[in-house]
Structures are given as structure tokens and as C-alpha cells.
PANUDREN-646270 format. One line per 4 residues: number of its first residue (from 1); their letters; for each residue z, y, x of N, C-alpha, C. Coordinates in steps of 0.001 Angstrom, whole numbers, plus 500000, padded with zeros to 6 digits. Layout:
% residues N
NUM> a> Z:Y:X:Z:Y:X:Z:Y:X; ...;
% end
This chain:
% residues 307
1> mras> 595497:809636:186188:595795:810738:186412:597312:811873:185732; 598417:812154:186350:599324:812669:185781:599314:814127:185614; 600198:814238:184259:599768:815793:184244:600894:815996:183029; 601534:816958:183253:602600:817557:182105:601850:817770:180526;
5> fvdl> 602794:817706:179596:601684:818068:178666:601916:819916:178401; 602726:820292:178952:602799:821539:179030:601921:822411:180302; 601639:821575:180930:600442:821862:181715:598748:821867:181193; 598852:820650:180245:597855:820222:179491:597226:821604:178433;
9> qvfl> 598706:821986:178300:598516:823109:177320:598131:824057:177545; 598735:824639:178739:598003:825354:179496:596713:825442:179861; 596480:824417:180161:594983:824490:180724:594154:824857:179300; 594374:824296:178143:593759:824688:177050:593626:825904:176915;
13> hace> 594740:826763:176981:594342:828090:176500:593802:828888:177466; 594046:828696:178900:592592:829095:179768:591428:828902:179351; 591279:827744:178974:589741:827183:178524:589584:827750:177332; 590230:828210:176329:589856:829153:174998:589860:830345:174935;
17> cgsm> 591003:830727:176105:590881:832340:176196:589950:832738:177186; 589696:831832:178116:588594:832340:179107:589307:833417:180328; 590446:833608:179991:591460:834488:181005:592757:833943:181593; 592980:833985:182459:594066:833687:182877:595383:834426:181619;
21> taaa> 594905:836085:182102:596114:836826:181545:595996:836239:179862; 595380:836324:178992:595164:835636:177838:596293:834765:177612; 595646:833416:178588:596372:832215:178377:598063:832493:178641; 598375:833460:179764:599397:833631:180239:600655:834147:178803;
25> erac> 599845:835278:177919:600329:835706:176906:600100:834668:176054; 599400:833814:175793:599394:832806:174957:600691:831797:174972; 601003:831305:176335:602108:830163:176400:603485:831080:176695; 603402:832138:176578:604824:833214:176887:605110:832852:178352;
29> ltva> 604150:832594:179604:604092:832514:180696:603951:833986:181762; 604219:833777:183123:603579:834996:183805:602283:834481:184292; 601116:835579:184659:600273:834614:184736:600357:834348:186298; 601373:834252:186966:601496:833717:188699:601870:832152:188007;
33> avsa> 602605:832277:187102:603245:830534:186466:602076:829717:185955; 601030:830887:184937:600115:830153:184819:598867:829552:185684; 598622:830450:186800:597984:830208:187903:598603:828910:188626; 599677:829124:189028:600330:827238:189583:599645:826234:189027;
37> rlrr> 600289:826443:187982:600348:825141:186801:598749:824962:186776; 597826:825458:186892:596274:825469:186961:596185:824834:188500; 596732:825508:189380:596249:824724:190591:596806:823334:191143; 597717:823267:190378:598671:821514:190293:597953:820700:189763;
41> leet> 597406:820794:188556:596275:820229:188032:595373:820084:188515; 594660:820948:189192:593238:820586:189907:593541:819575:190917; 594866:820023:191696:595175:819127:192843:595503:817596:192694; 596230:817634:191038:595994:816231:190659:595043:815413:190542;
45> agvp> 594123:816252:189581:592512:816099:189373:591613:815386:190026; 591878:816234:191310:591090:815965:192968:589712:816741:192490; 589549:817406:191373:588002:818153:191208:588343:819788:190639; 587531:820182:190800:587865:821656:190674:587746:821704:188420;
49> llrr> 588081:822168:187937:588680:822151:186641:588258:823361:186184; 588102:824757:187099:587776:826080:186157:586819:826464:187303; 585963:827219:186845:585396:828193:187663:585876:829411:187638; 586343:830339:188716:586735:831392:188547:585866:832862:189119;
53> harg> 585770:833593:188245:584605:835219:188361:585069:836184:187834; 584154:837276:188271:585323:838620:187918:585323:838911:186429; 584936:838232:185514:585344:838270:184091:586188:837239:183333; 586744:836403:184222:587780:835242:184046:587508:834177:184683;
57> veat> 587821:833246:183374:587547:831637:184059:586725:830677:183041; 586554:829525:183628:585562:828962:182466:585624:827369:182916; 585326:826412:182022:585756:825047:182574:584452:824303:183267; 584474:823490:184142:583679:822825:185207:583414:821950:183949;
61> aage> 582409:821022:184479:581939:819916:183518:583765:819248:183552; 583747:818811:184701:584950:817789:184628:586109:818851:183806; 586383:819874:183895:587334:820663:182938:586863:820640:181461; 585834:820512:181198:585346:820583:179994:585865:818887:179030;
65> alal> 585481:817798:180050:585990:816353:179833:587512:816356:179445; 587918:817489:180535:589854:816859:180518:590274:817714:179034; 589554:818703:178931:589789:819791:177747:589669:818577:176520; 588701:817809:176342:588353:817184:175383:589946:816082:175050;
69> harr> 589984:815066:176116:590920:814484:176220:592399:815107:175834; 592331:816319:176440:593881:817177:176373:594080:817616:175153; 593076:817807:174193:593490:818053:172789:593814:817062:171771; 593129:815778:172235:593416:814348:171503:594799:813869:171899;
73> vlqe> 595256:814069:173257:596757:813583:173831:597451:814789:172822; 597085:815815:173141:598470:816895:172234:598503:816866:171102; 597407:816235:170534:597734:816031:168759:598201:814757:168265; 598117:813989:169324:598809:812786:169625:600011:812836:169329;
77> vdrl> 600850:813817:170469:601908:814044:170566:602893:814475:169632; 602096:815634:169145:602091:816264:167869:602702:815508:166728; 601906:814214:166190:601873:813831:165462:603032:812619:165374; 603355:811987:166499:604613:811401:166862:605943:811725:166699;
81> eqrl> 605859:813425:167347:606707:813987:167128:607165:814241:165474; 606464:814490:164444:606376:814722:163570:607213:813291:162412; 606668:812243:163034:607037:810928:162646:608772:810666:162866; 608933:811194:164280:610069:810893:164598:611113:812061:163689;
85> ragr> 610639:813268:163799:611548:814229:162794:611940:813344:161225; 610592:813212:160781:610638:812757:159373:611837:811562:159269; 611965:810321:160547:612550:809767:160343:614314:809505:160471; 614269:810806:161072:615913:811098:161791:616699:811702:160504;
89> prra> 618060:811825:160290:618857:813148:159569:618487:814125:160280; 618166:815126:159340:617904:816739:159920:619534:817153:160524; 619597:817915:161908:620669:818436:162400:620777:819717:162210; 621984:820274:162550:621925:821872:162036:621280:822645:163013;
93> tlll> 620220:823547:162568:619916:824600:163710:620932:825641:164036; 620932:825355:166021:622044:825972:166362:621515:827133:166949; 622394:828618:166453:621856:829866:166813:622671:830594:167931; 622191:830497:169013:623186:831232:169872:623294:832754:169873;
97> anta> 624469:833544:170024:624440:834957:170131:625430:835621:170873; 624775:836354:171444:625754:836953:172101:627014:837727:171223; 628048:838748:171922:629258:839494:171637:628659:840544:170451; 627928:841153:170827:626997:842339:170099:626594:841743:168780;
101> alga> 625687:841019:168799:624904:840178:167413:626173:839424:166740; 627127:839402:166934:628219:838719:165927:628884:839520:165601; 629000:840976:166357:629645:842099:165585:629170:842675:164327; 627670:841800:164054:627287:842350:162659:626833:841290:161552;
105> pltp> 626914:841394:160442:627170:839921:159537:625823:839604:159524; 625984:837816:159783:624996:836905:159788:624704:836265:158373; 625698:836520:157747:625787:835853:156472:624836:835429:155624; 623845:837075:155397:623220:836688:155087:621884:835669:155123;
109> lagw> 621778:835274:156395:620892:834077:156688:620882:833301:155812; 622462:832596:155325:622355:831390:154358:621461:831519:153301; 621352:832451:152692:620202:832821:151212:618793:832296:151895; 618449:832737:152895:617215:833303:153508:616988:831819:153635;
113> laeh> 617762:831326:154624:617273:829957:155091:617111:828707:154077; 618051:828973:153123:617935:827835:151827:616794:828010:150992; 616100:829640:151048:615094:829943:150286:613720:829312:150982; 613755:829056:152624:612588:829361:153328:612316:827838:154160;
117> agaa> 613638:827180:154217:614069:825781:154937:614539:824780:153894; 614553:824730:152758:615358:823835:151828:616615:823455:152577; 616886:822144:152969:618202:821737:152808:618669:822274:154809; 617483:823026:155031:618470:822961:156375:619488:823456:156707;
121> rltv> 620809:823510:158054:621943:823575:158190:622037:824518:159492; 623063:825686:159186:623167:826572:160068:624243:826671:161447; 623965:826077:162419:625617:826414:163534:625083:827784:164034; 626539:828783:164102:626170:830099:164397:627652:829593:166029;
125> rest> 627175:829935:167113:628051:830160:168283:627689:831112:169041; 628669:831528:169612:628634:832672:170652:628416:832251:172178; 627624:833142:172542:627203:832483:174072:626678:833733:174760; 627000:833752:176451:626212:834732:176960:624609:834797:177001;
129> seat> 623940:835930:177479:622500:835941:177076:621932:835006:178274; 622642:835060:179249:621957:833851:180547:622039:832769:179933; 623165:832154:179322:623454:830392:179216:622430:830359:177560; 622187:831110:176930:621334:831134:175506:619987:830898:176184;
133> vral> 619259:831608:177142:618267:831563:177547:618057:830424:178524; 618980:829794:179089:618978:828537:179852:618981:827359:178561; 620037:827656:177602:619967:826305:176246:618345:826282:175754; 617574:827476:175198:616772:827682:174917:615218:826528:175387;
137> qaql> 615693:827358:176715:614350:826584:177575:614839:825211:177886; 615709:824641:178105:616168:823250:178025:616090:822717:176687; 615880:823412:175759:615628:822328:173967:617219:822101:173935; 618449:822914:174189:619682:822453:173982:620253:823323:172845;
141> advg> 619074:824642:172393:619182:825366:171141:618306:825520:170774; 617770:826116:169420:617004:826391:168747:616585:828068:168778; 617236:828782:168536:617300:830117:168423:618616:831044:168953; 617899:832372:169769:618998:833018:170194:618849:834362:170153;
145> ivsd> 620105:835073:170206:619711:836414:170230:620660:836967:171790; 619925:837664:172437:620050:837803:173407:620061:839401:173819; 620619:839648:175066:619929:841246:176089:618905:841062:176694; 617863:842285:176518:616816:842022:177389:617070:842144:179099;
149> avsc> 618131:842206:179532:618786:842256:180528:618308:840779:181174; 617696:839807:180410:617635:838746:181380:615968:838181:180775; 615921:837233:181842:614138:836968:181860:613939:836066:180536; 612542:836037:179848:612960:834923:178365:611509:834114:178780;
153> eglr> 611057:833762:180291:610077:832985:180444:609998:832083:179404; 609022:831904:178969:608586:830421:178105:608993:830487:176910; 609445:831638:176464:610254:831984:174990:609377:832581:174422; 609244:832626:172777:608597:833530:171985:609984:834274:171331;
157> vqpl> 609387:835397:171841:610391:836955:171263:609738:837942:170793; 611386:838675:169949:610657:839536:169211:612234:840624:169559; 611812:841894:169775:612750:842708:170027:613279:843079:168407; 614825:843482:168402:615712:843567:167020:615976:845116:167751;
161> gpdp> 616097:845555:168729:616452:847291:168554:617606:847601:169416; 618071:849092:169880:618870:848878:170922:620207:848612:171056; 620668:848560:171948:622012:848133:171859:623009:848265:172837; 623025:849809:173466:623451:850303:174333:625354:849856:174505;
165> lvvv> 625981:849195:175737:627309:849609:175379:627519:851134:176067; 628671:851084:175377:629549:852397:175552:631163:852311:176211; 631895:853263:176213:632796:852745:176492:633902:853930:175329; 634942:853154:174555:635534:853731:173478:637170:854239:173847;
169> targ> 637414:855472:173804:638746:855574:174265:639411:856127:172844; 640471:856701:172434:641190:857846:171774:640479:858906:172189; 641228:860094:171119:640751:861435:171257:641482:861994:172512; 642446:861589:173003:643259:862047:173934:643223:861748:175250;
173> hpla> 642458:860892:175391:642150:859807:176747:641399:860743:177616; 641806:860896:179002:641059:861662:180358:639267:861338:180074; 638889:860683:179652:637654:860619:179506:636950:860623:178160; 637597:861233:177118:636869:861449:176163:635829:862154:175708;
177> hraq> 635932:863436:176901:635252:864735:176938:634295:864163:177800; 633561:863238:178402:632790:863294:179110:631449:863135:178763; 630627:863224:178965:628832:863211:178505:628861:861936:179127; 628921:861631:180354:628402:859446:180667:629694:859580:181384;
181> vcfs> 629944:858336:181527:630856:857945:182471:630281:856713:183545; 630694:856626:185074:630105:855383:185674:631261:854405:185359; 631110:852825:185261:631623:851851:184932:632808:851606:186217; 632685:852308:187419:633684:852405:188247:634670:852995:188654;
185> evle> 634603:854402:187393:635886:854994:186921:636284:854542:185850; 635694:853634:185180:636452:853223:183886:637511:852227:184410; 637289:851777:185292:637818:850530:185746:639226:851137:186543; 639494:852567:186802:640597:852972:186794:641711:853232:186047;
189> hewv> 640979:852750:184629:642236:853425:183487:642447:851709:183117; 643730:852033:182217:644184:850584:181504:643106:850063:180552; 643066:849138:179825:642031:848191:178871:642972:847778:177901; 641830:847643:176786:642308:846757:175662:641081:846178:176133;
193> awgd> 641189:844892:176425:640143:844121:177129:639562:842903:175964; 638686:842818:176184:637871:841257:175551:638417:840033:176133; 638610:838620:175552:638575:837704:176251:637184:836763:177591; 638020:836637:178247:637172:836215:178959:636542:834791:178137;
197> dtal> 636587:834408:177492:636169:833229:176355:634889:833962:175402; 635041:835086:175795:633312:835546:174959:632401:836045:175980; 631549:836160:175343:630338:837047:175916:630266:837985:176644; 630891:838850:176140:630966:840503:176243:632179:840454:177537;
201> glhl> 632803:839792:177429:634481:840033:178447:633949:839125:179261; 632981:837903:179158:632435:837393:180792:631814:838385:181510; 631050:838948:180933:629641:839975:181382:630634:840996:181825; 631512:841643:181359:632267:842781:182095:633263:842076:183401;
205> amqa> 633654:841169:183208:633843:840501:184322:633618:840370:185275; 632283:840183:185164:631383:839811:185683:630957:841159:186792; 630523:842045:186000:630117:843322:186578:631632:843932:187713; 632772:843688:186628:633855:844067:187770:633791:843838:189058;
209> hrlg> 633926:842338:189292:633915:841726:190375:632824:842119:191135; 631611:842658:190728:630765:842697:191605:631063:844258:192661; 632284:845075:191861:632455:845788:192380:633734:845992:193002; 634210:844671:193032:635274:844516:193948:636804:844869:193426;
213> kplr> 636684:845262:192139:637828:845758:191410:638045:845074:189969; 639459:844686:190071:639661:843927:188396:639822:845052:187604; 639889:844322:185898:639705:844857:184881:641518:845169:184553; 641770:846251:184163:643200:846593:184209:643753:846092:183175;
217> rrft> 643998:844786:182715:644228:844666:181286:645381:844883:180593; 645809:845422:179829:647144:845979:179068:647370:845001:178075; 646074:844526:177109:646283:843841:176009:644516:843418:176190; 644400:842120:175733:643121:841180:176008:643085:840817:174122;
221> ftra> 642160:840698:173439:641846:840147:172380:640458:839707:172042; 639943:839116:171038:638677:838925:171194:637932:839471:169746; 638530:839795:168835:637889:840093:168054:638069:841994:168427; 636686:842223:167954:636112:843766:167878:637359:844498:167066;
225> ddil> 637698:844234:166105:638381:845459:164841:639674:845249:165599; 640203:844460:166230:641669:844456:166833:641802:845050:168076; 640444:844872:169152:640216:845774:170109:640286:847381:169571; 639301:847519:168782:638836:849029:168297:640410:849830:167906;
229> alva> 641103:849039:167138:642486:849162:166411:643575:850023:167475; 643613:849072:168858:644433:849312:169684:644123:850066:170448; 642833:850267:170665:642090:851361:171076:642596:853059:170545; 642257:852776:169529:642799:854062:168666:644063:854926:168321;
233> qgwg> 644694:853746:169115:646285:853689:169128:646679:854418:170382; 645654:854516:171588:646015:854911:172499:646454:853892:173694; 646507:852570:173152:646791:851680:174688:646150:851622:175181; 644685:851982:175784:644282:851848:176579:642359:851774:175936;
237> lsvv> 641886:851996:176765:640097:851988:176898:639386:850592:176716; 638145:850774:176149:637080:849130:176278:635661:849591:176241; 635217:848885:176253:633566:848851:176462:633064:848104:175320; 632366:848579:174426:632059:847794:173454:630151:848079:173064;
241> paag> 629708:847352:172112:628430:847330:171770:628306:848679:170569; 627446:849815:171415:627243:851394:170306:626884:850565:169069; 625875:849496:168883:625711:849449:167578:627249:849200:166619; 627493:848206:167219:628908:847097:166425:629804:848644:166144;
245> lsqq> 629755:849835:166361:630807:850775:166180:630304:850683:164247; 629586:850811:163758:628961:851211:162828:629426:850084:161682; 629858:849018:162111:630265:847953:161154:631765:847801:161207; 632845:848671:162079:633723:848830:161878:634558:849703:161171;
249> egta> 635486:849664:160397:636330:850486:159950:637200:851060:160787; 637757:852407:160158:638593:852964:161110:637920:853645:162548; 636868:854256:162467:636631:854191:164099:636798:855972:164396; 637112:856525:163286:637295:857987:163095:637923:858776:163867;
253> alvs> 638864:857728:164839:639733:858004:165568:639442:858039:167042; 638289:857296:167579:637961:856919:168494:636889:857986:168964; 635912:858276:170082:635659:858645:170954:635122:857567:171666; 633306:857773:171746:632180:856693:172463:631802:857825:173409;
257> vpla> 631673:857231:174477:630983:857953:176115:630168:856686:176690; 628896:857194:176793:627792:856420:177225:628296:855958:178685; 628362:854879:179095:627874:854487:180503:626886:854527:181152; 627239:855267:182579:625483:855635:183549:624694:854079:184151;
261> qpwa> 625507:852888:183924:624849:851995:184880:623890:851311:183531; 622878:851018:184533:621333:850573:183788:621513:849564:183326; 622348:848471:183705:622510:847219:183003:623423:847901:181369; 623934:848659:181345:624482:849092:180026:623197:849105:178925;
265> qrtl> 622509:849731:179277:621308:850392:178445:620272:849287:178109; 620732:848513:177192:620683:847203:176402:619492:847261:174937; 618489:846115:174963:617597:846405:173873:618127:844236:173125; 618636:844047:172240:618317:842919:171717:617213:842352:170997;
269> lvcm> 617408:841025:171440:615926:840174:171221:616456:839098:170251; 615991:838744:169556:615551:837223:169303:614622:836720:169643; 614990:835240:170077:614122:834670:170635:613983:833222:170205; 613347:832487:170695:613040:830571:170632:612519:829852:171715;
273> dars> 612158:828937:171363:611120:828083:172350:610011:828145:172008; 608767:828878:172688:607456:828910:171999:606534:827489:171814; 607351:826697:172225:606924:825794:171649:607301:824955:170086; 608250:825559:169900:609031:824764:169069:607770:825311:167537;
277> sdta> 608026:823751:166441:607147:824298:165240:608142:823552:163965; 609704:823242:164839:610681:822822:163514:610621:824350:162611; 610068:823978:161623:610773:824627:159994:612301:825236:159890; 612825:825001:159917:614500:825676:160317:614149:826617:160908;
281> alav> 613771:826256:162744:614336:827224:163670:613608:828749:163206; 611861:828353:162719:611163:828843:162440:611901:830359:161373; 612421:829609:160552:613041:830435:159328:614273:831447:159852; 614847:830589:160973:616176:831517:161380:615257:832399:162592;
285> fegv> 614435:832058:162976:613851:833389:164178:613677:834277:162614; 612709:833745:161470:612228:835250:161295:613471:836095:160430; 614077:835332:160020:615426:835917:159125:616415:836504:159562; 616486:836391:161125:617109:836976:161907:616478:839008:162275;
289> rrlw> 615196:838493:162614:614276:839651:162399:614073:840488:161182; 614373:839931:159887:614302:840710:159191:615455:841453:158351; 616624:840417:159129:617999:840834:158916:618429:842037:159364; 617601:842753:160584:618401:843218:161761:617262:844822:160938;
293> lqrv> 616068:844510:160799:614965:845362:160208:615988:846479:159227; 616404:845186:158488:617060:845801:156983:618269:846848:157429; 618887:846077:158295:620362:846892:158979:620006:848132:159520; 618690:848348:160346:618546:849591:161207:618108:850527:160004;
297> arta> 617292:849893:158798:616642:850889:157876:618007:851408:156950; 619316:850382:157128:620124:850771:155637:621088:851624:156329; 621105:851567:157671:622417:852245:158295:622148:852782:159776; 622519:854116:160090:622371:854738:161507:623381:854388:161940;
301> paya> 622891:853736:163476:624264:853158:164086:625118:854353:164854; 626643:854825:164789:627239:855389:165005:627962:855273:166888; 626451:855955:167504:626688:855936:168939:627951:856837:169391; 628287:857701:168448:629554:858992:169136:630211:859315:167701;
305> aqr> 631604:859151:167850:632431:859749:167098:631947:861316:166912; 632477:861632:165877:632525:863378:166048:633790:863841:166930; 633349:864666:168091:634744:865548:168978:635130:866066:168383;
% end
């Protein structure tokens, strides 16, 4: 019988929980995905492995036999992975984060990691939310900070807090006194734009492309403080994460206007592979969560400047 380790783990979750819904929550999958995996497992086995009834599911005699062997197999795989990890040099834990996350100081993670993961090393790189989720699902990265606009199926997820995108302008700009503004209107004005090599710059360029309008770039920079300084001087407008405004100096000359589009109303999430038991990755995941809780408790985000 051929079965993937993931299918075996999902099957054990169903046996232990007695419910497809509970098994899906434990596996960080949708109920439909769990059901499909279990059907595929039964087709491979050639016999029913679960009895389905109104109260949930329970293992058949064949299912109980499979569950016994599946536990042994997964335990052996876990022991093998631990031995292999112990025998190779520790690589740096890779944290991928979008532009908004990198706008907040991440340096306190160094102390947290040293305290909770010993000699672990950390590499931080910028990435779009979509690319980060794909990297985590493929086990090419360890921890990610993403927007809730992307699906995080198969990942362990914790919300960090709201992170809406807002338009920033100088006080004398035509859009400065609007209650909110549509992205199509914003595209009619000159921009101090994010570079396309930044996660936010790529995201905004894609949204403009969907409307069939280019960004009218007067200047292009990759650093938030450079962009905000030029906007304050009246060289154009830009779109930035609202929470990031509280991290920048010199924002008194700026006005922030909410974007009307649903894609601009975001929540930041920290996520990692739900199957990972890596000590350093778990420490980074928890460290990011705690860092954001402290940040929210310490400062109220400056979502709008005083008009």
C-alpha cells in the first residue's frame, strides 16, 4: 500500500478526533481537503477505513490496523528526521516578510532567539505574501509575515493586527481632505512610488495593471522614510501601510486617506509550516507574535495625520 506521510497523519487526526471538521482544524486544512485525502487513502487500501455517521467518523477494523502501523511509521520518520538534523550544521532560520512587516523594527528578535533557541541564526528577507506562502508550503522558508489576503492552507497561523494600506499626501494635495479615495483616482496623480523590487511596489503595480492604468512615477525609492519625505515636500503621493506611519519621523506634514478597495483592508499574519517542529523556527514564530503584541500595546498606530 502506498500512502504519503501527510495522508497518514490526516487519517490519524480523523481517528483521534472522530470528526472531519476537528481533523481539518488540527491539520490546518479545509474539510474538503481532508475528505479528499481520506477517500484517496481508502481507494489505495481497497477497503473502507472509516465509518461515517451523523456524529462523525470512526475507524473500521481495517482502519484500526492502519492507525496502529501509521503511528509507528510516523514515529520512526520523526526519529529519523531528528537524527539527520542533529548530524548536520544548523542553517539560518529564514523569515520572509512583506514590506509592511519590514517597516517595523525586527531587531528585538535577535535577543529572543538567543534566549530560546541557543546558537540559532536568523536571515530576514523581503517577499510578497503570495511568494512567502508558497515558500513555506514547499518548506523553502521557515516563518513568514503575510497579509490575510492570501490563503494559508496547511500553515500554522496567528494574527498580528490590522495593517490597512492608505494614501499619503502633502497637506495641500487635491486628495488630502477626502474621507476615502478609490485606487483608480489615485492613479490619476503623480507618485513617489515603491520600487518594483519591493513586495509592496510589486503588489501596487499588479493592482494598477488590473485597472489598465500605469503608475505615474515621478520618483521611485525603496525606503519608506525616503518616500514619505518626498511626499511631504509635495513631489507626489504614495500608498503605504498605515501602521508603518507610526514608525517614521517627520509625518506631521502628511495626511493619510483610507483606500476604498477591499484589498487595502488587511490584517498581518505570522505563519509557518504546521508540520514543523524546528526549535529555532518555533522560537521565531513566537518571537514575532510577542513583538507585535508589545508594539500594539506600546503605541497606537497613526492611521491619520491631524488635518
